[in-house]
N, C-alpha and C positions, 0 to 999 in steps of 0.2 A: 282371168288376171285383173286384180284390183289395182287401182292407182292409189297414190297417196291422199287423194280427196275423196275415194270411194268409188271412183266410176269403174265400171266393169267392161273388160274387153274380152272377147272370145278369142281362144287360141286352139289350134289343132292338137289333140291328144297324141300321146306316143303310138297309141293303137291305131290312130288314124294315119299317122306317119307310115308306120308299116304297112297298112293296107294300101295306101297310094303308091309306096315303092314297090310292093309286090305286083301290083296291078299295071305298073308301067311297062310299056312294050320297049324295054331296053336292057340288055344284059348287063349293061355298066352298072346299073344299080344295085345289081347282086352283090358286088363287091363292097358298096357303101352299107348294105344291111349287115354283112359280116364285120365290118369295121365297127358298126354301132354296138355290136354285141360284147366287145371287150376293150373298147377304148373310146373317150370322148372326142379324140381328135388324133389325126395323123398329119403332120405338116406336109402341105403340097399336095396332100391325096384327098384327104377329108378333114375339112377346118372347123369341125364341131357345130356347124350351123344348125343341126337339129336339137341342140340343147340351149335352153334359156338361161343365159348365165347371170351370175349376180348382178353385174352392173348394168344389165338391162333395165332392171327395177329402178337404179339411181338415175338412168338417163330418162326414163318415164317421168319420174318424179320431177326433175328439173324442167323438162318441157312443160308439164303441167303447172309448175309454179311460175313459169316465165312464158306463158303461152301468148302474151302481146308480142314478144319478140319471134314468134313462130309464125304468126298470122301474115298472109300473104307473101311468104317465102316461097322461092324454088330451093328445094331442100334435097340433099343427096345423103344416103346412108351407105357407108362402106362397110362391108363385112356384115350384111344385114341379118342372117340367118332368118329368124321367125319375122323380122321386120316390124315388129310390136311398136317400136319407137316412131318409125316412118309412118305407119298406119295411124297411129295416135296423133301424130304431127298433122296429118291431113285432116282429122277428125277435129283438131283444135284450130284449123284454118289455113295450114300451109297450102300453097296455090298448086304446087306439083311436087311429086316426090320421085327421084331416081334411086332405085335401091340394087345393090350389087352384092353378089356373093360367088365365092369361088366355085362352089358346086352347082352344077345344072339341077341335079335332084333335088337340093333344097330349094332352089327357086320353084320348081314345077311342083313338087309333092308337098311343100310346107308353106313357103312364101306366098305363092299365089293364093293357096286356100284360105291363109287368115285374113286376106283381103277381103274375099267373099263372105268369110264368116263374119266380119264387122260390117258388112253391108256398105263397104267403100266402093266408089265407082272406079273399076280397073283403069279406065282412060285416064285418071289422074296420076297414074303410076307408070313409070318405065323401069321393067325390070331385066337385069343383065348379070349373066353369069360370066365371069372371067377372072383372071388374076389382077393383081393391082399394077403390075408392069404393063399390062396392055392397056390401062386407062386412057393414057394420053394420045393413044393412037385410034381409039374407037370413036365414031361419030356419035354415039349415044351420050358421051361425057362432053358437054359443051365446054369450052375453055373460058375461064373466069366467068361462069355463068351463076354458080349457086351461092345464094344469100347465107346458107346455112348447112353446114356439114356436120353430121353426127356419126359417132362411131362408138362402139361398146366392146371391151375385152378383145383389142385387136393388136396389142403392142407385146405379145407373148413370144415372139419369135424375133430376134435381132437380126436376122439375116433378111427380113422383110422390111426392115425400116426404109431403106433407100426407095423402094417402089412405092410404100405408103406415103411416104414424104413427097415424091414426084405426083402421086394422084392427087394430094391435097393441093399442092402448088399449081397443077393443072387446072383443077377444078373450081377452086375459091375464088368468088369475085373480089375486086379490089377491097371493097369495104365490108366483106362476109365474115363470118366467124365460124370456127370449128369448136364443136363441143365434144369431147373425149372423156370416156369413162373406162375405168379398169381397175386392175389390183396394182398394189406398189411393187410386189414380186411375182413371179410365175415359177414357183418351185418345180423343177424336173423338165422344164421347157426352155428356159435361159434368157427370156426378156424380162425387163423390169422397167418401172418408171424412171428412176434415176439414169438407166441406160437410154432410155427414149428420150429424155430431156437432153442429156449430152449431144444426142445426134442432132436434136432440134438447134441446139445453141452452135453446134459445128456447121451447120447448114446456113444459119444466120439469115433465115429467110421469115421467121415467125417469131412473135412475142407470145409468151406462154404466161397465163394467169391462173394461179390456183384458186378456183372457186368454192371447193369443198373437200373435206376429208371424211371419210366414213370409217367409224370405229367397228372393226369386225374381226373375226380370228385372222384373216388376213386383211390387212388395211386396204382400204379402197378409195381411189382418188377421182376427182373430177375437174377439169382444167377447160379454160378457153383459150383458143389461139387466134391470133389475128396476124395478118401481113405486117411486117416490117417495113415501113416506108422509109428508105434511107434517103 
């Protein structure tokens, strides 16, 4: 995987993913192998973590071009999948990285392997599999601890907006920022950037700044969110 400035990171191949899933001593992963054969995701069953989505590259480009804002941070990546943005952040100088995905199989058979492939120290990462609704209740996610929260392609399901918003509100430090990348519309799934923005405005806890629009067959966005200090 090549960044915008030509830096190359290693990522586990699809063949490697299937090999790890097949070798795992857990019948639960058999269902996810079948799911991957006919669909990129099944909401609340398999959330697409084995695929590298387009906005992952947008996130990594932004991280690289703003590396001074990454250095020294306690970072959280929600819906990490491959966790390439979090891994790259540590390589750029982030102090710690907590990475979360819905599926244990993704964390165990993909995310962890990518950390090792890029010669990163696993001790700098906290890996958690859970849904977003559970984040405020879990000790791995320290309240108002994270200077930087990143997330890519995670607003495709409107029913998840309350839990996603609550996770951001619980985890983001008072002066921290959220960087969120995704598509303007998710056809066939239901979510969209306008819908997400409406929800953020309704909750009235964050200020949103549009940082970048990416011209593509399906337009992509990149936003920054900060706490609204009333």
